[in-house]
GUSE-507207 format. One record per residue (C-alpha): y, z, x. Coordinates in steps of 0.001 Angstrom, whole numbers, plus 500000, padded with zeros to 6 digits. Example, Ala and Ser with C-alpha at 12.3 -4.5 7.8 and 13.67 -1.06 7.14 Angstrom:
495500507800512300;498940507140513670;
END
This chain:
500000500000500000;503466499130501277;505881501911502108;508840502526499813;512371502258501174;514341505471500873;517885506545501750;518694510035502976;522134511341502028;523548514352503874;522498514436507522;522800518117508345;520451520731509788;517820520632507029;517747516826507076;517288516688510840;514800519554511019;512628518700508030;513401515554506046;513643513036508885;510415514120510654;508521514169507342;509710510672506422;509065509219509857;505487510523509837;504635509372506301;502934506074505450;504503506292501973;508093505927503133;510448503826505218;513716505583506031;515944502571505487;519432504104505434;521407507305505837;524652508339504173;526854510906505891;530403511354507141;529222513275510173;525653512362511103;523174509532511526;519598508874512639;518850506659515623;517588503255514590;518462503695510901;521328501889509192;524134504380508593;526732504441505825;529609506824505247;530066505776501606;527299506366499049;528457503771496514;528703501188499276;525094501893500272;523884501542496686;525685498220496339;524630496818499711;520983497917499597;519324497088496254;516021497105498161;516300500895498551;514722502280495397;514701506007496191;517441508381497326;516881511866498759;519950514112498500;520396516831501143;524097517657500949;525264521093499683;524718521637495946;528309521426494665;528932517709495391;525362516655494666;525723515917490949;528037512945491440;525707511415494020;522639511910491834;524384510501488783;525513507402490691;521991506849492029;520373507194488607;522876504861486956;522099502375489712;518426502567488783;517259504599491780;514750507424491818;516239510724493027;514842513608495070;516909516801495198;516893519373497992;516894522948496707;518751524186494806;518771520993492725;522415521427491738;525319523804491468;524660524710487812;521792524641485344;523795522479482939;524306519706485454;520613519745486346;519712519346482679;522224516504482455;520630514736485422;517193515032483876;518445513463480646;520100510652482595;516879510010484501;514811509915481334;517233507480479734;517191505272482842;513417505407483221;513542506685486810;511974509649488564;513858512811489450;512351515668491441;513775519167491882;512037520228495071;511111523793495984;509813523561499529;508493527126499726;506009526369496941;504377523995499411;503859526683502069;500257526832503205;499087530000501416;500995529815498138;498225527959496312;495510530365497553;497687533307496519;498093531850493039;494360531282492757;493572534868493817;496025536314491296;494604534337488379;492931536597485837;494092539835487453;496466542385485910;499706542704487861;500822546250488632;503720545581490990;505417542831492975;508071543447495634;509948540679497416;511500541486500802;513467538484502081;515688539495504990;516985537151507675;519862536623510090;522332534161508588;523850533514512006;520497532218513239;519388530185510239;522707528915508837;525099528592511793;528479527132510890;527524526494507260;530742527767505718;529919526177502357;527250528821501812;530005531457501432;532031529415498945;531583529375495179;528454527361494412;527023527974497876;524752530811496658;525120533021499745;521933535034500309;520370533302497324;520153530111499380;517058531564501096;516392534013498273;515746531200495832;512808530233498047;511183533566497276;511910533107493582;510326529660493684;507117531209495019;507146534068492514;507603531712489564;504770529556490898;502145532239491457;502729534537488464;500957533631485248;503501535442483060;507234534654482952;509609537375484114;513333537846483661;516037539800485453;517061543102483896;519573544222486554;521084543047489818;523481544302492456;525375541833494628;526981542820497935;529851540431498587;531900540439501810;535600540805501085;536315537420502701;533519535535500867;532826534303497348;529032534673497437;526758537646498208;525432538550501634;522771540808500092;521289541373496642;518924543735494868;517116542543491732;514969544219489092;512820542165486708;511127542781483388;507460541771483246;505835541243479819;502898543517480707;505087546246482197;504472545590485886;507164546754488324;508865543694489828;511813543702492230;513427541789495071;515608542654498053;517544539874499784;519687540419502878;521452537978505214;522347540675507779;518899541294509307;518837541233513085;515656541425515121;512458540923513135;512867538693510099;511020539307506821;509946536817504157;507304538847502336;505926539240498823;503720542332498331;501571542487495204;499371545175493670;496863544329490932;494045546067489084;491647544430491536;493374544995494867;496449544068496827;497899540999498460;500731540309500920;502134536812501160;504227536705504345;506097534349506679;507642532632503677;504235531808502216;502523530684505413;500268533746505800;498204535710503327;496492539094503513;494171540258500720;493110543907500677;494128544133504333;492123541092505427;494142538230506894;493376534931505204;495411532720507547;496463532992511154;500112533484512056;501382530078513097;504816531011514451;507362528203514457;504813525745513017;503844527953510076;505837525958507550;505351522502509073;503537521056506069;506081521863503375;508272518759503535;505430516276504089;503878517647500905;507197517376499044;507493513726500013;503875513092499026;504714514617495631;507753512371495330;505691509290496162;503268510216493370;506118510689490891;507707507357491776;504427505496491226;504351506620487583;508109507119487085;507416510795486525;509846513702486356;509556517214487795;512633519331487103;511369522914486993;514524525024487086;512987528493486716;513965529726490221;517546528633489630;517610530349486222;516819533666487922;519715533171490343;522063532362487473;520926535514485655;521454537563488807;525073536420488903;525533537026485160;524153540571485313;525272541359488839;527149544537489661;529482543361492408;530053545614495394;532608544615498043;531450545098501622;532914544461505082;534044540930505931;531523538443507326;532419537112510761;530079534588512333;
END
């Protein structure tokens, strides 16, 4: 089968680290163009104007959008109206309403749209979901603490309205939780710690309501130096489980199910996302699960805001 031509819009850190290597290694795709004001990929035709790319390259049938969430809607809308399939980096947009609008546009145009959640593709998420099936949840605690200076250097947009702050990584945890739990949960309270010079939180504490009464909570923090934590600890009526390293490692009743893989632990996430997108495009399918984003929106709606010291990178 011939590879499909795709354009990558927004050539920043996540595009260079994950999207470009995944596309270059895939037989499904040909990276035919990039769109960015500041970056490019060697050997790939570069544009600095999205509409110009759409007009000049009718042979490119798929667009993957990697720019920050606030400007993404206009790009996605233009691509859909031009008859292109659209893949959205997480979070899929700046608001739930605009994501719903994009889905309706895609359905009307008969094209695929895919809201990606890369952490759902981490190596041990599917085994964790399988182990949990049929068990009664007693508790679930998310601990997602990392150093923003290490993982998001110079990304000032993350501190501006729509940038999500600590929920940029935190939404990854929520994407795993909503994937592995059989029952839907909803936020009952949240506390947001917001630096006095920022518009988004640097830390957050969430409490959820579970339909069967299980205790569910999450702690997110962007200020963690030293060891970093991306863990989900679960207790059930039939034992315990810890999903760690962002979903790359799994321990069940104290027995490790996967080896720690260090920097390569999450290497398969984006190849699997692009394989999913290829499958959707073949059937003009749509995958716009917005449940992780709904939890973030609820956290902001219910959030008790606490001002903390300024953030200085």
